[in-house]
C-alpha positions in Angstrom: -57.3 15.8 -9.7 -54.8 12.9 -9.6 -53.2 12.1 -6.2 -49.4 12.7 -5.9 -48.6 8.9 -6.0 -50.8 8.4 -9.2 -49.0 11.3 -10.7 -45.9 9.7 -9.6 -46.7 6.5 -11.2 -47.9 7.8 -14.1 -44.6 9.6 -14.7 -42.7 6.6 -14.0 -40.9 8.0 -11.0 -40.0 6.4 -8.1 -42.2 6.9 -5.1 -39.2 7.7 -2.7 -36.0 9.5 -3.4 -32.6 9.3 -1.8 -30.6 12.6 -2.0 -27.1 11.8 -3.0 -25.8 14.7 -1.0 -27.6 14.7 2.5 -29.0 11.0 2.1 -32.5 12.3 3.3 -35.5 10.4 1.9 -38.5 12.1 0.4 -41.4 11.7 -1.8 -41.2 12.5 -5.6 -44.0 15.0 -5.3 -41.6 16.9 -2.6 -38.8 17.3 -5.2 -38.1 21.1 -5.7 -37.5 22.9 -8.8 -34.5 25.5 -9.2 -36.0 28.8 -10.6 -34.3 30.2 -13.5 -35.5 34.0 -13.9 -32.5 36.2 -12.9 -34.5 38.4 -10.3 -34.8 35.0 -8.3 -31.4 34.6 -7.1 -30.3 33.6 -3.8 -31.5 30.4 -1.5 -31.6 30.4 2.2 -29.9 26.9 2.5 -28.0 26.4 -1.0 -26.3 30.0 -0.5 -26.6 33.7 -1.9 -25.1 32.7 -5.3 -27.5 30.2 -5.9 -30.8 30.5 -7.7 -34.0 30.1 -5.5 -35.4 26.4 -4.8 -39.2 26.3 -4.7 -41.9 23.9 -4.7 -44.0 24.3 -7.7 -47.9 24.6 -8.1 -47.8 25.2 -11.9 -46.4 23.4 -15.1 -46.1 23.7 -18.9 -47.2 21.1 -21.1 -43.9 19.6 -21.3 -44.2 19.0 -17.6 -41.5 21.8 -16.6 -42.2 24.1 -13.5 -43.0 27.4 -13.9 -40.9 29.6 -11.5 -42.8 32.6 -9.8 -41.9 35.0 -12.6 -43.3 32.8 -15.5 -40.0 30.9 -16.7 -39.9 27.3 -17.2 -37.2 25.2 -15.1 -35.4 22.2 -15.6 -33.2 21.5 -12.6 -34.4 19.8 -9.5 -33.3 20.0 -5.8 -33.5 18.1 -2.7 -36.2 19.8 -0.4 -33.7 19.3 2.6 -30.5 20.3 1.5 -31.6 22.2 -1.7 -28.5 20.7 -3.7 -29.0 19.7 -7.3 -30.3 16.2 -8.0 -29.9 14.7 -11.3 -33.3 13.4 -12.8 -32.0 10.0 -13.2 -32.3 9.6 -9.4 -36.1 10.1 -9.8 -36.3 7.4 -12.4 -33.8 4.9 -11.3 -32.8 3.0 -8.2 -29.9 4.7 -6.7 -26.5 2.5 -6.3 -24.1 4.0 -4.0 -20.3 3.4 -4.3 -17.4 4.6 -1.8 -13.9 5.3 -2.9 -11.4 6.2 -0.3 -7.7 5.9 0.5 -4.8 7.3 2.3 -3.7 10.7 0.7 -1.4 10.0 -2.6 -3.2 6.6 -3.1 -3.9 7.8 -6.6 -7.6 8.1 -6.1 -8.1 10.9 -8.9 -6.0 8.9 -11.3 -7.9 5.7 -10.6 -11.3 7.2 -11.0 -10.3 8.9 -14.3 -8.8 5.6 -15.6 -11.6 3.4 -14.5 -14.5 5.7 -16.0 -12.8 6.0 -19.0 -12.5 2.2 -19.3 -16.1 1.4 -18.4 -17.5 3.6 -20.9 -16.0 1.1 -23.3 -16.2 -2.1 -21.7 -19.8 -2.0 -20.5 -21.2 -1.2 -23.7 -18.9 -3.6 -25.7 -18.9 -6.5 -23.4 -22.3 -6.3 -21.4 -24.5 -4.2 -23.7 -25.0 -1.8 -20.8 -25.5 1.8 -21.7 -23.2 4.0 -19.2 -23.4 7.8 -19.6 -23.2 11.0 -17.5 -26.7 11.4 -15.7 -25.5 14.9 -15.0 -22.5 16.3 -17.0 -22.2 19.4 -14.7 -21.9 17.3 -11.8 -19.3 15.1 -13.6 -17.6 17.9 -15.3 -14.5 17.6 -13.0 -14.0 14.0 -13.7 -14.8 14.5 -17.4 -11.7 17.0 -17.1 -9.4 14.3 -15.7 -10.3 12.2 -18.6 -9.6 14.7 -21.2 -6.4 15.4 -19.7 -5.2 11.9 -19.6 -6.9 10.2 -22.5 -8.0 12.7 -25.2 -4.9 15.3 -24.7 -3.8 16.9 -28.0 -0.4 17.4 -26.4 -0.1 13.7 -25.5 3.8 13.8 -24.7 3.8 16.7 -22.2 3.9 16.1 -18.7 0.5 16.5 -16.8 -0.8 16.1 -13.4 -4.1 15.8 -11.5 -5.1 17.7 -8.6 -5.4 16.0 -5.3 -8.8 15.9 -3.7 -9.1 18.6 -1.0 -11.3 18.4 1.8 -13.4 21.3 0.9 -12.6 21.2 -2.5 -14.6 20.9 -5.8 -16.2 17.6 -4.4 -17.9 19.3 -1.8 -20.6 21.8 -1.3 -21.4 24.2 1.8 -25.0 24.7 2.6 -26.7 26.4 5.3 -28.6 23.7 7.8 -29.4 24.4 11.6 -27.8 27.7 11.7 -24.3 26.6 10.4 -22.3 25.8 7.3 -22.5 22.1 6.4 -20.3 20.5 4.0 -21.7 17.8 1.7 -20.2 15.4 -0.9 -20.9 15.8 -4.4 -20.9 12.5 -6.2 -20.4 11.8 -9.9 -23.5 10.4 -11.1 -23.9 7.8 -14.1 -27.0 6.4 -15.3 -26.5 2.6 -16.0 -29.2 0.8 -18.0 -29.6 -2.4 -20.4 -29.0 -1.3 -23.9 -31.3 -2.1 -26.7 -29.6 -5.6 -27.6 -29.1 -6.7 -23.9 -31.0 -9.9 -23.3 -32.8 -8.5 -20.3 -33.6 -5.1 -22.1 -37.7 -5.7 -21.3 -36.7 -5.4 -17.3 -34.6 -2.3 -17.9 -36.8 -0.3 -15.3 -36.1 -2.8 -12.7 -32.3 -3.4 -13.5 -31.4 0.4 -14.4 -29.4 2.2 -11.5 -28.4 5.7 -11.0 -24.7 5.1 -10.0 -23.3 7.7 -7.5 -19.5 7.6 -7.0 -18.0 9.2 -4.0 -14.4 10.4 -3.8 -13.4 11.4 -0.4 -10.1 13.3 0.5 -7.9 11.1 2.3 -7.3 13.6 4.9 -10.8 13.1 6.0 -9.7 9.7 7.8 -6.2 11.0 9.3 -6.0 12.0 13.0 -8.2 15.2 13.4 -9.9 14.9 9.9 -13.3 14.4 11.7 -15.4 17.8 11.6 -18.8 18.1 13.0 -19.8 20.6 10.2 -18.4 18.2 7.4 -20.6 15.2 6.5 -18.8 14.3 3.5 -18.2 11.0 4.7 -21.6 9.7 5.7 -22.1 8.1 2.4 -19.8 5.3 3.7 -22.6 3.6 5.5 -25.0 3.7 2.7 -22.6 2.4 0.0 -23.5 -1.2 -1.5 -19.7 -1.7 -2.0 -16.5 0.1 -0.3 -13.6 0.8 -2.7 -10.4 1.3 -0.7 -7.1 2.1 -2.4 -4.4 0.5 -0.8 -1.1 2.0 -2.1 1.9 -0.6 -1.7 4.4 2.0 -2.7 3.8 3.8 0.7 4.8 0.7 2.9 8.5 0.6 3.9 8.6 -3.3 3.5 7.2 -3.1 0.1 9.7 -0.5 -0.9 12.6 -2.5 0.7 11.3 -5.7 -1.2 11.4 -4.0 -4.5 14.6 -1.9 -4.1 16.5 -2.4 -7.2 13.6 -3.8 -9.5 11.4 -0.6 -9.8 12.6 2.6 -11.0 9.2 4.3 -9.8 10.1 7.4 -7.7 7.2 6.7 -5.5 9.5 3.8 -4.3 12.2 6.0 -2.9 12.7 5.9 0.9 11.8 9.8 0.9 8.3 9.4 -0.7 4.8 9.8 0.8 4.3 7.7 3.6 0.7 7.0 5.5 -0.2 4.3 8.0 -3.2 3.0 5.5 -4.1 0.3 8.2 -5.3 3.7 10.4 -7.2 5.3 7.6 -9.0 2.1 7.1 -9.6 1.7 11.2 -11.1 5.5 11.0 -13.0 4.5 8.0 -14.7 1.4 9.6 -15.2 3.3 13.0 -17.3 5.9 11.4 -19.4 3.2 9.3 -20.1 1.3 12.6 -21.3 4.4 14.3 -23.7 5.7 11.4 -24.9 2.3 10.5 -25.1 1.0 14.2 -22.9 -1.9 13.6 -21.7 -3.5 16.9 -18.0 -3.6 17.7 -18.1 -7.4 17.3 -20.0 -7.6 14.2 -18.5 -7.6 10.9 -19.5 -5.0 7.9 -21.6 -7.3 5.5 -21.4 -5.5 2.3 -18.3 -6.1 -0.1 -14.7 -4.3 0.7 -13.0 -4.2 -2.2 -9.1 -3.3 -1.5 -7.9 -2.0 -4.9 -4.2 -2.5 -4.7 -3.1 0.4 -6.8 0.2 1.1 -8.9 0.5 -2.4 -9.8 3.5 -1.7 -12.4 5.6 -0.2 -9.4 5.5 -3.5 -7.3 4.7 -6.3 -9.4 8.1 -7.5 -9.4 6.8 -9.4 -6.1 4.7 -11.7 -8.0 7.0 -11.9 -11.4 5.0 -8.9 -13.3 2.4 -10.9 -15.1 0.2 -8.7 -17.5 -3.1 -7.8 -16.4 -6.0 -7.5 -19.4 -9.2 -6.7 -18.3 -10.5 -8.5 -21.8 -9.2 -11.8 -20.3 -11.9 -11.8 -17.4 -14.8 -11.4 -20.0 -16.6 -14.5 -21.7 -19.3 -15.1 -23.9 -21.8 -17.5 -22.8 -23.5 -20.2 -25.0 -26.9 -18.7 -24.3 -25.7 -15.2 -25.1 -24.4 -12.1 -23.5 -21.4 -12.0 -21.5 -20.0 -13.1 -18.1 -17.6 -12.0 -15.9 -14.9 -14.4 -14.5 -15.2 -13.9 -10.8 -13.6 -17.1 -10.2 -10.4 -15.8 -11.7 -10.7 -12.4 -9.7 -10.9 -14.5 -6.5 -7.9 -16.7 -7.3 -5.9 -13.5 -8.1 -7.3 -11.9 -4.8 -6.1 -14.8 -2.9 -2.6 -14.5 -4.2 -2.2 -10.9 -3.6 -3.6 -11.3 -0.1 -0.7 -14.0 0.3 2.1 -11.6 -0.7 0.3 -8.5 1.5 -0.2 -11.2 4.6 3.6 -11.4 4.6 4.6 -7.7 4.0 1.5 -5.7 5.2 -0.2 -8.0 8.0 -1.4 -4.8 9.8 -3.3 -3.8 6.9 -4.7 -7.3 6.2 -5.8 -7.3 9.9 -7.7 -4.2 9.6 -9.6 -5.1 6.6 -10.8 -8.6 7.6 -11.4 -7.7 11.2 -13.7 -5.1 9.7 -15.4 -7.0 6.8 -16.5 -10.3 6.1 -16.3 -10.0 2.2 -12.8 -8.7 1.3 -11.4 -9.0 -2.1 -8.0 -7.9 -3.4 -7.9 -6.6 -6.8 -4.4 -5.1 -8.5 -4.7 -2.2 -10.6 -2.4 0.3 -12.3 -4.4 3.6 -13.3 -1.4 4.6 -15.6 0.3 1.3 -16.4 3.8 3.1 -16.2 5.8 5.2 -13.7 5.1 8.8 -13.2 8.0 11.1 -13.9 9.3 13.9 -11.6 8.6 17.5 -13.4 11.7 19.4 -13.9 9.8 22.6 -12.7 7.8 22.0 -9.5 9.3 18.6 -8.6 5.7 17.0 -8.4 4.8 13.5 -10.1 3.7 13.8 -13.6 3.0 11.5 -16.5 3.0 11.8 -20.4 -0.7 10.8 -21.7 0.8 9.0 -24.7 2.5 6.5 -21.9 -0.5 5.6 -20.3 -1.4 1.9 -20.5 -4.1 1.2 -17.6 -4.4 -2.3 -16.0 -7.7 -3.8 -14.6 -9.1 -0.3 -13.6 -12.4 -1.6 -14.7 -12.2 -4.7 -12.6 -13.2 -3.5 -9.4 -16.3 -1.6 -10.6 -17.4 -4.6 -12.6 -16.9 -6.9 -9.5 -18.8 -4.5 -7.3 -21.7 -4.3 -9.7 -21.5 -7.9 -10.1 -22.2 -8.0 -6.2 -24.7 -5.5 -6.2 -26.9 -6.3 -9.1 -25.7 -9.9 -10.5 -28.2 -9.8 -13.5 -26.3 -6.6 -15.1 -22.7 -8.3 -14.4 -23.5 -12.1 -14.6 -20.6 -14.3 -13.1 -19.0 -17.2 -15.3 -19.0 -20.5 -14.1 -16.3 -23.2 -14.9 -18.4 -24.7 -17.5 -19.9 -21.5 -18.9 -16.4 -20.2 -19.6 -14.6 -20.8 -22.9 -10.8 -20.9 -23.1 -9.0 -17.9 -23.8 -5.2 -18.0 -24.6 -3.3 -15.9 -21.7 -6.3 -16.2 -19.2 -3.9 -18.0 -16.6 -1.9 -14.8 -16.0 -1.2 -15.1 -12.5 0.2 -18.6 -11.5 0.8 -20.5 -8.2 4.6 -20.4 -9.6 4.8 -16.7 -9.6 4.2 -16.4 -6.0 6.9 -15.8 -3.6 8.6 -19.0 -2.5 7.2 -20.3 0.7 3.9 -18.7 0.3 0.6 -20.9 -0.4 -3.1 -20.1 -1.0 -4.7 -18.6 2.4 -7.9 -20.2 1.6 -6.3 -23.4 1.3 -4.5 -23.0 4.5 -7.6 -22.2 6.3 -6.7 -18.5 7.1 
């Protein structure tokens, strides 16, 4: 009889698994299965509406566990929180990315637009297969994509629901005699395709990408709750994506007055102290990860500056085209122009330093590696729905700008071999690449890195 470790190696499984919900580690052979037989309903941890979780002792010839009533099973669960674990996490190293921001910053729209773009650019430009690791876990995001990008009524106004604190992205389980709310990430498998230059190293480079979308209310005063563990993934994430919404800042609205017809630029529009939201997130990360107050966060903080189409007049509204940041190398394969991304970051930082200095201070006092990337999930202003007064968009008008770039840059920082960087000598000239130039900065500003700030 094989030892558990030898069986794990034979099946090509990882020896240690990290649950994407409760973040506990466990051995592959400790993985629970989810019973299928209808008489085996009700689980003491997952809930009375869930099927029983169990540690199997019998398997069929296909390697599927057999439940207590003789039915073959296919779904897996964490032995601690009993929530479903996609099989990809048993076979691939996890890559945790967290997305957060103030309420109304556009996280749902950004996520849908980003994933829709990544499904295209990762395969076309980087020869990476990117797919849903668990279609059921990703169902909500898939519905968002369909509503925005595959809508048969593309001229009708649509809107995405906001992320709720205990909504579809969270699930309650019974632990320590109380109900605890845990995050339910979107999970994707990412691996070199058959024509990737490093396809032979697929087992080392493949990743199970877990994307977490937190409700902004979690980081407002009073948003902390001992029964809600939905933000604990922040300390494990290989990169943080903070969505900063300039349209929520009074100084930006004032500077863009008369230059933007976006209803979000009106004085009565939604406003939150985004620096305080970041301070609260930083405080939780320091506590959970044991980072001293006088030490900086070492992993990338990528500030996604949303709704570019609404505030781009601050820099002359140069176009943002993701294709202009990808280059084919002489050795084959494609490279991401990180040098250009950092130059754009410097220019955006210069503008934000003048108009939103308190946010720049919050970001750079917390993390030592901060990058500012402008995006527009929709590429155009939303409309106020005539019935209901909420913001909505016509799918036929959507033209996303740079929504894939924050993820590509974060992936480059986390797994450089998957998204290699372009150097000055490796790049080849592409018309229109110099989209944001020094002359498009507001008068009197200069590159902060040149200024030594």
